[in-house]
Every structure is written in C-alpha cells, then in structure tokens.
C-alpha positions as MATLAB code, in Angstrom:
seq = 'MNEEDFSTQVEDALTRFGWRWMHQRPAKTEKGWRTALSGHKGFPDYVAVHEQKKRLLFIELKGDTGKTSPEQDEWLADLNECVRWITLEPIPMGNVRGVRNIKVSKMIPSFEVYVWYPKDSDAMIEILR';
ca = [
       2.375   -2.004  -10.917;
       5.012   -4.672  -10.492;
       5.807   -6.524   -7.233;
       9.027   -4.719   -6.794;
       7.487   -1.253   -6.944;
       4.599   -2.367   -4.719;
       7.056   -3.769   -2.148;
       8.700   -0.311   -1.911;
       5.232    1.141   -1.052;
       4.540   -1.520    1.588;
       7.946   -1.062    3.177;
       7.438    2.672    3.349;
       4.043    2.131    5.082;
       5.453   -0.475    7.468;
       8.205    1.979    8.470;
       5.907    4.952    8.599;
       3.487    3.281   10.959;
       6.172    1.953   13.279;
       6.245   -1.708   12.283;
       9.473   -3.860   12.652;
       9.696   -5.913    9.534;
      11.783   -8.491    7.669;
      11.928   -9.283    4.053;
      14.475  -11.566    2.361;
      15.650  -10.232   -0.971;
      17.005  -12.300   -3.836;
      20.647  -11.875   -4.834;
      22.172  -12.438   -8.370;
      24.379  -15.452   -8.359;
      26.180  -17.280  -11.242;
      23.030  -19.440  -11.546;
      20.756  -16.514  -11.757;
      18.577  -14.686   -9.112;
      18.251  -16.726   -5.770;
      17.006  -16.125   -2.302;
      19.167  -17.848    0.296;
      17.061  -19.944    2.607;
      16.684  -23.219    4.234;
      13.341  -25.098    4.632;
      10.291  -25.211    2.401;
       9.783  -22.846   -0.511;
       6.886  -20.319   -0.586;
       7.230  -18.643    2.811;
       5.559  -15.143    2.856;
       7.477  -12.090    1.607;
       7.312  -10.171    4.922;
       7.007  -10.777    8.570;
       6.010   -7.592   10.508;
       5.474   -6.940   14.331;
       4.220   -4.011   16.074;
       5.232   -3.802   19.722;
       2.608   -1.295   20.865;
      -0.242   -2.799   18.975;
       0.763   -6.355   19.897;
       0.305   -7.554   16.410;
       2.244  -10.092   14.107;
       1.617  -10.074   10.338;
       2.720  -12.445    7.543;
       2.388  -10.719    4.190;
       2.609  -12.121    0.683;
       2.923   -9.402   -2.115;
       1.949   -9.785   -5.818;
       2.156   -7.420   -8.664;
      -1.027   -6.459  -10.601;
      -0.844   -9.762  -12.604;
       0.904  -11.996  -10.052;
      -0.548  -15.245   -8.675;
       0.569  -17.271   -5.672;
       2.450  -20.526   -6.282;
       1.271  -23.852   -5.028;
       4.088  -23.640   -2.338;
       2.847  -20.093   -1.336;
      -0.793  -21.305   -1.195;
       0.353  -24.171    1.180;
       2.158  -21.765    3.519;
      -0.697  -19.398    3.572;
      -3.296  -22.073    4.216;
      -1.096  -23.543    7.000;
      -0.555  -20.226    8.583;
      -4.275  -19.266    8.444;
      -5.100  -22.734   10.076;
      -2.880  -21.838   13.078;
      -4.489  -18.556   13.771;
      -6.066  -18.610   17.188;
      -8.521  -16.011   18.653;
      -7.355  -14.442   21.819;
      -9.730  -13.027   24.416;
      -8.880   -9.648   25.765;
     -10.094   -8.218   29.026;
     -13.935   -8.119   29.275;
     -15.584   -4.846   28.294;
     -18.725   -3.864   30.456;
     -21.677   -3.570   28.300;
     -24.417   -2.648   30.852;
     -27.981   -3.966   30.470;
     -28.655   -6.381   27.588;
     -32.249   -7.677   27.313;
     -32.778   -7.380   31.012;
     -29.445   -9.020   32.014;
     -27.503   -6.722   34.242;
     -23.759   -6.117   34.061;
     -23.072   -8.464   31.113;
     -19.550   -8.249   29.924;
     -18.384   -8.920   26.346;
     -14.785   -9.914   25.678;
     -12.935   -8.394   22.676;
     -11.381  -11.073   20.469;
      -8.415  -10.576   18.294;
      -6.383  -12.942   16.091;
      -3.080  -14.207   17.395;
      -1.431  -13.129   14.132;
      -2.728  -12.099   10.671;
      -1.951  -13.425    7.219;
      -2.449  -11.285    4.088;
      -1.944  -11.483    0.333;
      -1.815   -7.925   -1.020;
      -1.961   -6.737   -4.594;
      -1.497   -2.957   -5.563;
      -5.246   -2.660   -5.800;
      -5.335   -3.328   -2.085;
      -3.254   -0.318   -1.218;
      -6.040    1.633    0.672;
      -6.916   -1.440    2.709;
      -3.261   -2.107    3.409;
      -2.817    1.366    4.753;
      -5.854    1.001    7.102;
      -4.446   -2.326    8.387;
      -1.058   -0.953    9.053;
      -2.173    2.437   10.500;
];
C-alpha cells in the first residue's frame, strides 16, 4: 500500500474515533509538487488531538517501502526527547506487602510520537480507539 492510500485509512480512523487532526497536503506548482511551509523540513505528517482523552499525537506515515528522511528522523528524535510523563490522580491499591493504603499514581505521556506503516494498521486502530 502506498502512503497516499494509507493516509486515507488513517484519516478515516482519526475522524471515526473523534480526533481533531491536521495534515498539510502538497500542491502542484510550476516547479512540481510542493508543500507550503516555513521552518525546518521533516515535520510529521499529522498532528491530532482528542479533547475527551486529553491526548496529543504526532504521526509520520510511510507506505510499505517508505523510509524516514534524515530531517524526519531529527524531528521524531527531538519530539521524543521532549515527551514528559504526567502523574494523574493517585489510585488506591490497598495492602501491598504489609503496607496499608498505599497509592500508585497512573503515569501518561504528555504527548505521543508515532511512525506508522500499513502493517501497523491494527495497532494504529487500537491507539486511536
């Protein structure tokens, strides 16, 4: 499957599961296909947010044979470096090895970074669900 067909599948899933998303599409110019942007090359294909789930995703898509470029690798590495783990409200756990009323906090990432290929479709659906 090529990246264009896969992106249609991803967009359908994002919409179906209530995500607000953004994707910059290239346009044909007299110099060929170009994506209008300012800044550094390689930014991920999609940014998606889910208000109820309080989740933010950066998603890079590739077709079956696609590979990330060095610029994309830099963006993905920098984004992953910025992920922070957020502590949610403590969850009561009861007795643990004789300690009473211990509480364990649930940790979630501040945002998530993915590179998805068509072979990742099942995992992608579970992440977006």
